[in-house]
N, C-alpha and C positions, 0 to 999 in steps of 0.2 A: 342315566340314559342319554342325557344331553351330551355328557363328556364322550360317550361311546359314539354318538352321531358325529361329533366334531372329528373324532379319530378316523372314522370311516371316510368322511369328506376329505380330510387331509390326505389320507392314503390314496383315494381316488384321484385327487389332483396330482399327486406325485407320480402315479402310474401314467396319467395322461402326458405329463411333462417328459417323463423318461421315454415314453413311446415316441413322442415327437423328436426328441434328441437322437434316439436310436435310428429313427426313420431318416433323419438328415445326415447321418454318418455316411461317409463315402465307403465304397466297397471296391475290391480289386477286379471289377468286371467292366466290360463295355457293352454297348447295345448296338446291334445291327438292325437297320430298318430300311424299307424301300426308299431308294434315292430317286433323283430326277432321271428322265429318259431323254435321249437326244436323237433327232432325225438326221441321219448322216447325209440326207439329200437336202436338208434345210439349214436353218440357222440356230445359233444358241440364244440364250436369254438376252444377250446384248446386241442381237441382230447380225452377228458375224456368221458367215458361212462355215459349217463344220469342215467341209472339204472344199478347198479353193483350187480350181484348175486354171492355169494361165497358159495361153498359147494354143488353145484348141476350143472349138465350140462345145458347149455343154448341153446335153439333152435334158428335157424337163420331164418330171414324173408326176403322175396323178396320185401316187401313193406315198408311203413312208417306209423307211428302213431304220428302225430305232435300236440303238444300243441302250442297255439299262445299267444302272449303277446301284450301289449299296451305300447308304449313309451310315456313319459311325458316330455314336455319342461316346466320347472318350472318358467322361467322368460321370459316375452314377452314384446316387445315394441308395441306401438300402431300400427305401420306399420305391424309387424309380426302378430298381432292379426287380422288385417283386411284381410291379405292374407290367414290366417288360416280359417277365417269365409267363405271365398270364395271357398276354396277347399272342395270337397265332401268327401275325405278320411281322413280328419282331423276334429277335434272338438275343439273349444275354449270354455272353461267353467270357471265359477268363481273359483278363486284360493281356496276358503274355502271348495269347494267340495272335493278337493284332499288333501289339507293341512289345517286342522281345525285351527282356530286362537289360540286355547289353546295348540297346539302341534307344535314343531319345525319340520323342514324337516327331521332331523336326527331321531327324535322319530317316525315320520310316516314311514320312510324307515325301521327302526328297527321292527316296528309292521308288516309291509308288509313282511319282511323276516321271521318273526315268523309265519305269516299266511301261507307262502309257505311251511315252514318246517312242520307245522301241517297238511297241505293238503297232504304232502308226507306220513306222518304217517297214515292218514285216508285212503289214497290210498292203502298203504300196508295192512291195516286191511281188507279193502273191497276185495282186490285181493286175499289175503291168505284165507279169508273165502270162496270165490268162489272156491279156489283150495282145500278146505277141511281142512285148518289148523286154529286152534283157536288162537286168539291174546290176549295179556295181557299187562298191563302197570306196569312197575316196577320202583322203585326208583333208579336212577343212582347215584345221590349224594345229600347230604343235606348241605345247606349253613349254616355256623356258625351264631349264634346270630339271628336266625329267629324262628318263631313259630314252624317249623317242627324240629328244632334242639333238640335232646334229646327225641323226640317222634317217628319220623320215622327213619329208618335205610336203608343204601344202600342195595339193594337186596330185600327189601319189595315189594310184589306184591299188587297193588291197585286194588281191585275188584269193589268198589262202593264208591260213595260220597253221603251222605244223603239218602242212600238206592237206588240210581240210578246206575245201572251197567255202568262201564266205561271200554272200551277196545281199546280206541284210544286217542291220545293226545288232539285232538280238543274237544272231549267229556269231558275229564277231565278238561281242561281249561275252558270250558263253565260252568261247574258246580261250579267252583271256582270263576270265574269272574262275573257270572250273579247275584250274591248276594252282598249286600253292604259290604264295608270294615268293619271289626270287627265282621262279622258273624262267629259263631262257627260251623264248619263243622264236620260231623261224617264220618270217613274213615273206610271202610271195608278192612282189610289188611290180607295177608297171609305172615307169617314170619317163615321161615324154616319149612314149612309144617303145621304150626299151625295157625288157624284163630283167629283174634282178632279185636277189635274195638278201634279206637283212636279218640280223639276230638281235633281239632286244630282251633284256631281263626285266621282269615286272617288279614293282615296288608296291607297298601298301599305301592306299589312300587314307584320308582322315577317318573313314569308316572301316578300315582294315581290309577292304576289298582290293584284290590285285588290280593294278593300273599300269598303263604304259606311258601315258602323257600326251595323247593326241585326241582331237575331236573328230569323229567320223561323220561323213555326210553321204546320204544315199543319193545316187544319181542314176540316170537311166539313158537308154538310147531313144526314148520317146521324144517326139518333137514338141512336147509340152512339159510343164512342171506342175507338181502337186504340193500342196501345203495343208497341214491340219493344225490351225492356229488355236484351237480351243484349249483352255487351261483349267486349272483347278479340278482336274480329273486324274485319278490315280489307278494304277493297276493295268494289267494286260488284257482284260477280258473284252474290250471293245474291238479287238482285232478283226474278227470275222465280219462284223457289221460294217466296219470301215472299209474293208476290202470290197464288200458287195456294193457299198456306196460309190466307190471309185469306178467300178465296172459299170454301174448304172449310169453314172454321169458321162462316161466316155462313149458308151454304146448308145445307138439311137433307140434301141428297144427299151420300153419301160418294164424293168424287172418285176415291179410290184403288182402290175395289173390293176393299179388304182387302189390297192388294199394297204392296210397298216400292218406291217410285219415287224415284229420285234425279235431279238435274239441276243445271244452272248457266245463267248468262246474265244480263246486265244487262237492265234494263227501264226504259222511260220512262213518263211519265204517260199516253201514248197507247197503251201496251201493246206497243210494239215491243221485241223481244228482240235484244240486241246481243252481239257476240263477247267472249270473255274469254281470259285466259292460263292456263297451267298445266294444260292439258287432260290430258296423260298421267298426271300425278299425281292429278288429280281422278277419272279413270276407275278408277284403282287403289283410291282411297278408297271410291268408290261400290260397287265389287265386294266389298270387305271388309265393307261395311255391309249386305250382303245384298240390294242393289237388283236388280230383275229387268228394269228398263228405265232408260235414261238420256236425259233430255230435253236435247238438244244444240242450241245456237244454229246456225242454218244456215251462218253464216260460219265455224264451227269444225268443220263436218262432215268436211272432208278430213283435218284433223289428227287428229280423233277416230277416223276409220276406220283411219288409219295406226298408231294406238296402241290399237286395240280390245282389250277384255278378253273372253275366252271366256265365252259365256253372258250377255252384257250387251248387248242390242240398243240401237242408237243411234237415238233418235227425233228427227227433224229438226223444229225449231220456229223460226218467225220472229216470232211474236207470242203474246200471252196467249191470244187466241182459238184459235190453232193448238194451243197446249199443252192447252187445255181440250178441244178436239176429239180430241186424241191420247189423253187420259185417258178420254174417253167410249168411244173405240174399244177401249182396253185393258179397260175394265169390261165391254164387250159381247162380249169374246172375239174381237175383230177385230184385224187387223194395222194399227197406225198407220203413218204415212209415215216411213220410215227414211232415214237418211243413205245416199247412194249409195256403193257400194263401188268 
């Protein structure tokens, strides 16, 4: 009997040890969780303004316009994954959905940072168009030993690519990247007031993406300049709220009506709002930030309704104009258009 007891004890210890070891083993999954939120009318955690306006007076708001983010835990143990699967406000997804096998984490983070910068440019274009100021893309610099070297010059204004008008960085990059490496593109350029056409063939960058070799810069006819200096944010989903923040800062009217409004959505230079990912986590983040309405891209409405947070109405928006109309309704004490249940 004593020998049998020892055997059972040893077996139990082995089971516990193996369970611990298995629980600590890494798995090919990542965890999505509610990230920080940022008031586009305020400052970041370092006290820097999210949107900096130079050369014009800035109006003050009694409320907030917050964009929301999703945090990513890139490495999980089996135990952490099991806990994440159990929690409603977190999502455990296959690693390749966030980090494709052919890209390193650094490359993905770099691309996400570029997407955020491009969303800021698109937000500027959409907001300034709403304010009545035309936007344009100019060449900030040309890299040596690239296809653009000797063809484009700093200060050139890029009006079109293959006949397609471009007035925002995301539109320009889409026209360059959406065609195979080696494609010869036709650029409509204004140089020192004169219109000309130049042809440039793309080459593959270090990440395999088609490139031309110049750095674009968004400029406008507005008598003031805008800057969005916040860093360590990735992806394009802040576009809508950045555009609203710009309009709010320039216009005398307080778009918020003194309320905390959160939202998400990509935006292009024409003001069209696009769908994003991480809706469940973003709704949790918005609720924690004290938002009383959530501006939701129309194509995300079904997912948002399925993951709705109590006391956080989901406002359906498809464009910057619709978002502005929704804010006007909220200020006036009227019900904005909500996502259908």
